[in-house]
C-alpha positions in Angstrom: 0.0 0.0 0.0 1.1 3.5 -0.7 1.4 6.1 2.1 -1.8 7.7 0.9 -3.7 4.3 0.9 -2.5 3.6 4.4 -3.5 7.1 5.6 -7.0 7.0 4.2 -7.6 3.4 5.5 -6.4 4.5 9.0 -8.6 7.6 9.0 -11.6 5.7 7.8 -11.2 3.3 10.7 -11.1 6.2 13.0 -14.1 7.9 11.3 -12.0 11.0 10.6 -11.2 13.0 7.6 -7.7 14.2 6.6 -6.4 17.6 7.2 -3.6 18.6 4.8 -1.7 22.0 5.2 0.0 23.6 2.3 3.4 25.0 3.1 5.7 26.9 0.8 9.3 25.5 0.9 11.8 28.2 1.6 9.3 30.7 3.0 10.6 32.9 4.4 13.8 30.8 4.7 14.5 27.1 4.2 15.0 26.5 8.0 11.9 28.5 8.9 9.9 26.4 6.4 11.2 23.2 8.0 10.1 24.5 11.5 6.7 25.3 10.1 6.5 21.7 8.8 7.5 20.3 12.1 4.9 22.4 13.9 2.2 21.4 11.5 3.0 17.7 12.0 3.0 18.2 15.8 -0.4 19.9 15.4 -1.8 16.7 13.8 -1.4 17.2 10.0 -2.3 14.0 8.3 -0.2 14.7 5.2 1.6 17.7 3.6 1.3 19.6 0.4 4.5 21.5 -0.2 5.1 24.2 -2.7 8.2 24.8 -4.8 8.7 28.6 -5.3 8.0 29.9 -8.9 8.1 33.3 -10.4 4.6 33.2 -12.1 2.2 31.2 -9.9 -0.9 31.7 -12.0 -3.2 29.4 -10.0 -2.5 31.3 -6.8 -4.1 34.3 -5.2 -2.1 37.2 -3.6 -1.3 35.4 -0.3 0.4 32.4 -1.8 1.9 34.5 -4.6 3.6 36.5 -1.8 5.0 33.3 -0.3 6.6 32.4 -3.6 8.2 35.8 -3.8 9.5 35.7 -0.2 11.1 32.3 -0.8 12.6 33.4 -4.1 14.1 36.5 -2.5 15.7 34.4 0.2 17.4 32.4 -2.5 15.1 29.4 -2.9 15.9 27.0 -5.7 14.5 23.6 -6.9 17.7 21.9 -5.6 17.1 23.6 -2.3 13.5 22.4 -2.2 14.7 18.8 -2.9 17.1 19.1 0.0 14.2 20.2 2.3 12.0 17.3 1.1 14.8 14.8 1.9 15.0 16.3 5.4 11.3 16.1 5.9 11.1 12.5 4.6 13.9 11.4 6.9 12.1 13.0 9.9 8.6 11.7 9.0 9.1 8.4 7.1 5.3 7.5 7.1 3.9 10.9 6.3 2.4 11.3 2.8 4.2 14.2 1.0 2.5 15.9 -1.9 4.1 18.5 -4.1 2.6 21.5 -5.9 4.9 22.6 -8.6 4.3 24.7 -11.7 4.9 23.3 -15.2 8.0 25.3 -16.0 10.1 23.2 -13.5 9.5 19.8 -15.2 9.8 21.3 -18.6 13.2 22.9 -17.7 14.6 19.8 -15.9 13.1 17.2 -18.3 10.1 15.2 -17.3 11.8 11.9 -16.5 14.6 13.5 -14.5 12.2 15.8 -12.7 9.9 13.0 -11.4 12.8 10.8 -10.6 14.5 13.5 -8.5 11.4 14.2 -6.5 10.7 10.5 -6.0 14.2 9.9 -4.7 13.8 12.9 -2.4 10.7 11.3 -0.8 7.7 12.9 -2.6 4.6 10.7 -2.9 2.6 12.8 -5.4 3.0 15.9 -7.6 0.3 18.3 -8.7 1.1 20.6 -11.6 -1.7 23.2 -11.4 -1.1 24.7 -14.9 -1.2 21.4 -16.6 -4.8 20.2 -17.1 -5.6 16.5 -17.4 -6.3 16.8 -21.1 -2.6 17.7 -21.6 -1.3 15.4 -18.9 -0.3 12.2 -20.8 3.5 12.7 -20.8 3.4 13.9 -17.2 1.4 10.8 -16.2 3.8 8.5 -18.0 6.9 10.0 -16.4 5.3 10.1 -12.9 4.2 6.5 -13.0 7.6 5.4 -14.3 9.2 7.1 -11.3 6.6 5.8 -8.8 5.1 9.2 -8.1 1.3 9.7 -8.0 0.1 12.3 -10.5 -2.6 14.6 -9.1 -5.0 16.7 -11.1 -7.5 19.4 -10.2 -11.2 18.7 -10.5 -12.8 22.1 -11.2 -15.9 23.0 -9.2 -17.8 23.4 -12.6 -15.8 20.9 -14.5 -17.3 19.1 -17.5 -18.1 15.4 -17.2 -15.2 14.7 -19.7 -12.8 16.7 -17.5 -13.9 15.1 -14.2 -13.8 11.6 -15.7 -10.2 12.3 -16.8 -9.2 13.7 -13.4 -10.8 10.7 -11.6 -9.1 8.2 -14.0 -5.6 9.7 -13.8 -5.2 11.1 -10.3 -3.6 8.7 -7.9 -3.3 9.1 -4.2 -6.1 11.6 -4.0 -8.1 14.0 -6.2 -7.8 17.7 -5.6 -11.3 19.1 -5.9 -11.7 22.9 -5.6 -14.6 24.1 -3.5 -15.2 27.2 -5.7 -13.9 28.7 -8.9 -11.0 31.2 -9.1 -7.5 31.2 -7.6 -6.3 30.1 -4.2 -6.9 32.4 -1.2 -8.8 32.9 2.0 -9.8 36.3 0.6 -12.5 34.4 -1.2 -13.6 31.8 1.2 -15.0 28.4 0.5 -18.7 28.0 0.3 -20.2 25.9 3.1 -23.3 25.0 1.1 -23.4 23.1 -2.2 -20.3 21.2 -1.4 -22.1 17.9 -1.6 -22.7 18.5 -5.3 -19.1 19.4 -5.9 -17.9 16.2 -4.2 -20.6 14.1 -5.8 -19.8 15.4 -9.3 -16.2 14.0 -8.9 -17.1 10.8 -7.0 -19.5 9.6 -9.7 -16.5 8.7 -11.8 -14.8 6.7 -9.0 -11.1 7.2 -8.5 -9.0 8.2 -5.5 -10.3 9.9 -2.3 -11.4 13.5 -2.8 -9.7 16.4 -0.9 -11.3 19.8 -1.1 -9.2 22.9 -1.4 -9.3 26.7 -2.3 -10.7 29.0 0.4 -10.6 26.5 3.2 -9.6 28.7 6.1 -11.6 27.9 9.2 -12.6 24.7 11.1 -16.1 25.3 9.9 -15.0 25.0 6.3 -13.2 21.8 7.2 -16.2 20.3 8.9 -18.4 21.3 5.9 -16.0 19.6 3.5 -16.1 16.4 5.6 -19.9 16.5 5.9 -20.2 16.9 2.2 -18.4 13.5 1.7 -14.9 14.6 1.0 -12.1 12.5 2.5 -10.4 15.7 3.8 -9.5 19.3 3.2 -6.4 21.2 2.2 -5.6 24.7 3.6 -3.0 27.0 2.2 -3.7 30.7 2.3 -4.9 30.9 5.9 -1.8 29.2 7.2 0.4 31.2 4.9 -1.1 34.4 6.3 -0.5 33.2 9.8 3.2 32.5 9.0 3.5 36.0 7.4 1.9 37.8 10.3 3.6 35.8 13.1 7.0 34.9 11.7 8.7 32.2 13.7 5.7 31.5 15.9 5.6 27.7 15.7 3.1 27.5 18.6 0.6 29.5 16.5 1.1 27.1 13.6 0.7 24.1 15.8 -2.5 25.5 17.4 -4.0 26.4 14.0 -3.4 23.0 12.5 -4.7 21.3 15.7 -8.0 23.3 15.4 -8.4 22.4 11.8 -7.6 18.7 12.4 -10.2 18.6 15.2 -12.9 19.6 12.7 -12.2 16.4 10.6 -13.8 14.1 13.2 -17.1 13.0 12.0 
């Protein structure tokens, strides 16, 4: 079983959903990001979604964009991100680690090399937000060759053809977005109508569904779980906390603990 399969089986037995925080590697420094990861895990994070800084993060709102910029200003590189992943994997050998990386990185490094590098560092899955599933064939092939789970985004208003492709080709989990637009707590997740969002994806089968985009409070997490999602992903709310309270690992741990508590059915 993969780490994701083990995680979802364990959580199902506990009647819990998954809480997955998004953390930008290198923000504001590599060591600070590692401390954020440690605090999130201590707070009860079930898995991680880690970002690799990029200069043009088109799927992200202003909060996550700012984290890309902070990391790049501190000298973040892809090689540096790989080093951080290796450290995290060594410290947390059973924790599922998902990556969010823009398409320029695999194009620049070469698909097979890219996926192999991240697999060897310890990544379980990779989501490339600017590569839709209809263009994903070469990425899927390279990912599967390296033993990495490809993840695709299921749009809130996606066509049946798109959702079927996402369900077919996403391994580990499916990233379903709770509302249209870019990432950000500025535009919060809806707490009604999520059942339809989840059901639209689940009708095609596939991996467990995690809801993201605008998930910023325990109430949003609870609504996602009630709607039938296997868990929720939070990025901008945590990133804002990191920006406003730099170095405050207690605040990170407490925030994650409050979000995780909301996953209990």
